[in-house]
N, C-alpha and C positions, 0 to 999 in steps of 0.2 A: 365502261366495264361490263362484261357480259352478264346475262341473267344468272348463270350458274355461280359466278364469282360473287355477284351482288348476294345472292341467297347464302352462299357460305358465309360472307362477311356478316350478314344479319344473325346468322345461327351463332357465329363466334361472339358477336357483341351481346346477344342476349344470354349466352352461357356464361360470359365473363372470361372466357379463354382468348379473346381477341380484344383489339381496342374498341372503345365505345365509338359509336357513330353520331355525328351531328346532323342526323337525318330526322327531320320533323315527321315524315311519313312513318318511319320506323316506330317512334314512340307515341304518335298521337292516335293511330287507329287501333283500338281495341286491345289495350295492354294486358287485359286480363284473360285474353284467350290465347296465351302463349302455348299452354298445354292442351293438346287435342283431348286427352283423357280426362283433364279437368273440365274442360267444356262439355264433354259428353255426360260426366257425372252431374254437373250443374243442370244440364238440360233435362236429365231423368228426375232430379230432384224438384225441379220446376213442375214436370208433368205430374208427380205425386201431389204436390200442393195445389195444383190447379184443379186435379180430380177430386181432391177432398172439398175444396170450396165450392165446386159445381155440383155436388152431390144433388141439392135441390133443383137442378137444371136451370132454374131462372137466375142463378148466380154465375152462370158460365161466363157471360160478358166481363163481370167483376173479376173472376178468376183469371181470365186471359189477360186482362189489362194489367192485374198485379204481377202475374207471371213475366209478362214483357218487361214491365219496369224493373223487376228484379233482375233479369238477364242483362238489361241494358246497363245497370250498375255494375253487375260483374265484368261485363265486357270492357267497360271503362275503368276497371280496377278501383271503383269507389266502394264505400262501405256496403256490402250486399248481405249483411246479417239478416237472419229471418225475422227479426223484430220489425225490419223496415217492410217485409212482405206484408206482415199481418197488419201493419199500421195502414198500408196501402189498401188492404182489403176492406178494412173498417171505413176508409173514406170513400171507397169505390161503391160500397153497398148502397149509399144513399144515391138514388137515382138508377143505380145499376140494376137493381131488381126490377124496376119498372121497364128498363130497356129489355131485359131478360124475358119478363112476362110478355111484353108486346111481340117480342121475336118468336116466342113459343106458339103464340095465337097464329101469327102470320104463317110460321112454318106448318102449323097444323092445317091451315086452310090450303096451302099450296100442295101439301102431301095428299089431302083429300081429293084435290083436283087430278094429281098424277094418278092416284089409285083409280078414280072414276075413268079416266082416259085408258088406262090398262085393262079394265074389266069389260069394256065395250058397252057399258050402260048407256052412254051417251049417243045419240043417233048421229049419223054421217061420219064417214071415215075422215074427211078433211077436218071437221070440227074436232074430232078426237085427236088428231095429230097436232092442231093448233094448241089445244088445251094442255096436252102433254109437254109440249116445248116451252109454252108459257110457265108452266109449273116448275120445271127444271130451271129454266132461266131465273125465275123469281127466287128460288132457293139460292142459286149461286149468288145472286145479287144481295140477298139478305145476309149470307155469310160473308161476303166481302166487305159490306158495309160495317159488319160487327168487328171484323179483323182490323179495319182501318180506323174505326173509332176507338178500339181498344189500344192500338198503339199510338194514337194521339191524346189519350187522356192525360190531363195534369190536374192537379188540385185547383189551379187557377181557371182553366177552361170548364171543367166539369164535364159531365156527359153531354149536355146540350151543345157546348162549344165544340166538343170532340165530334159530334155527329155532323154539325154544320161544317166541319173542315173535310168531310168525306168527299163531297163533289169536287173540290179543289185538288184533292190528293189523286182523284181518278183522272182528271184532266192533266196534271203534272206528270203522272207516271202510269200510263196504261198498260205498259208491259209489266210493271210490278204487280198491278191488279191480277193479271193472268197467272203470275207466279203464286200468288196467295190463293186463287182459286184452285190451282193444281195441288197446293198444299193441303187445302181442305178436302179435295178428292183422295189424295194419298192417305190422310188421317182417317177417312170413312172406310176405305178400302182394307187397310191394315186391321182396323177394329173389327170389321166385319169377319175377317178371316180368323182372327184370335182376339177376343174380347180383352184379355190382360194388356195387349199392345197399346190400349187407349192410354196408358201412362206415357209411354214413348210418344205417341202421336200428339198428345196435348203439348208435351214439351217441345216437340218440333214445330208446331204451329206457334207457340210462343216465340220461339227462336226466329222463325220466318217472319212474324210481325215486326221484330226487331231489325233482322238482317236485310229484308228486301229493299226498304228505302235506302239503305246504307251501302248497297252493293256498289263495286268500283266503277261499273259503267255508269251509274247514275252520279256518282261523285265527280267523274271526269266531266259529265255534261254540265253539271251545276258550275264547276270551276270555269268552264268556257263561258 
């Protein structure tokens, strides 16, 4: 069957205008994302929720993890009521605030290094260049670790278990790590251009945390 015919058969099966298909791939992967507009609306809703939870800043990791878990339930067509989101938030705050506070301190130190390198206070051009590169690389590594841990948090693992899973996640999927860093850069750029876009940016970050490990290329590699 050609790709066009296969897509037409899938649309007919989903809409009910054609025969249903006994294709496991059709029903198993993200049944909650059949409507593009529905998914967009859910991403924006998650962006609002994550922004509310993250107002104290140190609660950003907990907000992202709760948003990712909400989107994962939505994509799988599980119960994705808001009560589950807030239940996750309450569980995530235990330990999550500590992770957030430590991240803020590390980010502040790295930002100070970058600022010193850019102002020319440090002596030596080569030293300045190294300090700047280390600062930006450190920020990227920090954001990546937070995203990976947020995507792997479960009530059973907790934050400590999620953080311990980060190195293995990097080894298993280095390309996915690049996608997450690119998502973080996108979120920063659009927020810098227009601050209210932080809502959409946070929703996109939560979606990327869920979708990057599940992308088709990775799924095919795991199956092999």
